C-alpha positions in Angstrom: -16.9 10.8 1.5 -19.4 7.8 1.0 -16.2 5.4 0.5 -14.5 6.4 3.6 -16.6 3.8 5.5 -16.0 0.9 2.9 -13.7 -1.6 2.5 -10.8 -2.4 0.0 -11.3 -5.8 -0.6 -8.1 -7.5 -2.3 -8.1 -10.7 -4.2 -4.7 -12.3 -4.3 -3.7 -13.4 -8.0 -4.4 -17.0 -8.7 -1.9 -19.4 -10.3 1.1 -17.9 -8.9 4.3 -20.0 -9.9 6.9 -18.2 -7.9 5.1 -16.8 -4.8 6.4 -14.4 -2.2 4.6 -12.9 0.5 3.8 -9.1 0.6 1.9 -7.2 3.4 -0.6 -4.5 3.2 -0.7 -2.7 6.5 -3.4 -0.4 7.4 -2.6 2.2 10.2 -6.1 3.0 10.4 -6.2 6.1 8.4 -2.9 5.3 6.3 -1.7 2.3 4.3 1.7 0.9 3.2 2.7 -1.9 1.4 5.6 -4.2 2.7 7.8 -6.3 0.1 10.7 -8.7 0.8 14.2 -7.3 0.4 16.9 -9.5 -1.3 18.9 -10.9 1.6 15.8 -10.9 4.0 14.0 -8.5 5.7 11.0 -6.2 4.4 10.9 -2.6 2.7 7.7 -0.6 3.5 6.7 1.9 0.9 4.1 4.7 1.6 2.8 7.6 -0.1 1.3 10.9 1.5 1.4 14.6 1.2 4.9 15.9 1.4 4.2 18.6 4.2 2.0 16.4 6.1 3.8 13.1 6.1 7.6 14.0 5.4 7.8 17.4 7.0 5.4 16.5 9.9 3.3 19.6 9.6 0.2 17.4 10.6 -1.7 19.8 12.8 -5.3 18.7 12.6 -6.2 22.3 11.2 -4.1 21.3 8.0 -6.1 18.2 7.1 -8.9 19.5 5.0 -6.2 21.7 3.0 -4.1 18.5 2.6 -6.7 16.4 1.3 -8.5 18.9 -0.8 -6.1 21.0 -2.3 -3.8 19.1 -4.8 -0.2 19.3 -3.3 3.3 17.8 -3.6 3.4 14.0 -3.1 5.8 12.2 -0.9 7.2 8.5 -1.6 8.2 7.1 1.8 10.4 3.9 2.6 11.8 2.2 5.4 13.7 -1.1 5.9 12.6 -3.9 8.7 15.2 -6.5 9.6 12.2 -8.8 10.3 10.4 -10.9 7.6 6.9 -10.0 9.1 5.8 -6.5 9.9 6.7 -5.5 13.3 2.9 -4.4 14.1 0.1 -6.9 15.1 -2.9 -5.0 14.2 -4.0 -4.4 10.5 -1.6 -6.6 8.8 -2.8 -8.5 5.7 -0.7 -10.9 4.0 -0.9 -12.2 0.3 0.9 -14.4 -2.1 2.0 -12.6 -5.5 4.6 -13.6 -8.0 8.1 -12.7 -7.3 8.8 -11.2 -10.6 6.0 -8.4 -10.3 7.6 -7.8 -6.5 11.0 -7.3 -8.0 9.8 -5.1 -10.9 7.5 -2.8 -8.6 10.5 -2.6 -6.2 12.7 -1.7 -8.6 10.5 1.0 -10.1 9.8 2.8 -6.7 13.6 2.7 -5.9 14.3 4.1 -9.2 11.9 7.1 -8.2 13.6 7.4 -4.9 17.0 7.3 -6.4 16.0 9.8 -8.9 15.0 12.4 -6.2 17.5 11.3 -3.7 19.1 15.0 -3.6 15.5 16.0 -1.8 15.7 13.1 0.7 14.2 13.7 4.0 14.1 11.8 6.9 11.1 11.8 9.6 8.7 9.4 11.1 11.4 6.5 11.1 11.2 6.8 7.2 13.0 8.3 4.4 11.0 10.6 2.0 11.5 12.0 -1.3 9.0 14.1 -3.3 7.0 12.0 -5.4 6.3 12.6 -9.3 2.7 12.2 -8.4 0.6 14.9 -6.6 -1.4 14.2 -3.4 -5.1 15.1 -3.4 -8.5 13.4 -2.5 -8.2 11.3 -5.7 -4.5 10.4 -5.2 -3.5 9.6 -1.5 -1.9 6.7 0.4 -5.0 4.3 -0.1 -5.1 4.8 -3.6 -1.3 4.5 -4.3 -1.3 1.1 -2.2 -4.1 -0.2 -4.4 -2.4 0.8 -7.2 1.0 -1.1 -6.2 -1.2 -4.3 -5.3 -2.8 -4.2 -8.8 0.7 -4.3 -10.3 1.3 -7.4 -8.2 -1.5 -8.9 -10.0 -4.1 -8.4 -7.1 -7.7 -7.8 -8.0 -9.0 -4.8 -5.9 -12.5 -3.4 -5.7 -11.8 0.1 -4.5 -9.5 2.7 -2.8 -11.1 4.3 0.2 -10.2 7.5 2.1 -9.5 5.6 5.4 -7.2 2.4 5.5 -9.6 -0.3 5.5 -8.1 -3.4 3.5 -9.4 -7.1 3.8 -7.6 -9.9 1.8 -10.0 -12.5 0.5 -9.3 -15.5 -1.6 -10.8 -15.4 -5.1 -14.5 -16.5 -5.2 -15.2 -19.8 -6.6 -17.8 -20.0 -9.5 -18.8 -23.2 -8.3 -22.0 -23.4 -6.2 -22.0 -25.6 -3.2 -23.9 -28.9 -3.9 -27.7 -28.6 -2.9 -28.8 -31.8 -0.6 -31.1 -34.0 -2.6 -34.3 -34.8 -1.1 -34.9 -38.8 -0.9 
């Protein structure tokens, strides 16, 4: 619980040869990753607890159990026709290598396709059961952090509450100190 108030600092990869913009969106308590689709638009990927997220059994009384008792995970995705996330708040852009984005999207889409028989629509998204269990140690924000790391970004931590901040890589150079004349 101590990490609930912290920030997940995202450092984009340096030296990207074929850059493409991706977006981390923090909805306040939940996060998602938006990546460009071939032909335009974005695809949003999200991870959550199957009953809470996909089946919309999200009564507040279920929250402690959903978080503390490991349960079935859900992989969600949604396509957007825009090249920028449609929301204004909580959007963080970073540039990563196009090849890594293609590999991550292919992996997530393959998981989605493999479980398509159990597909469920809710919240404007499509969901399938994930191969990953959902728990306090593996939730939407840890999934988002793992995906960002697959894209070559450095992330200091995953927090319980979605609080992401994208910062350029810190320079090792110190600013020149003024000289006394």
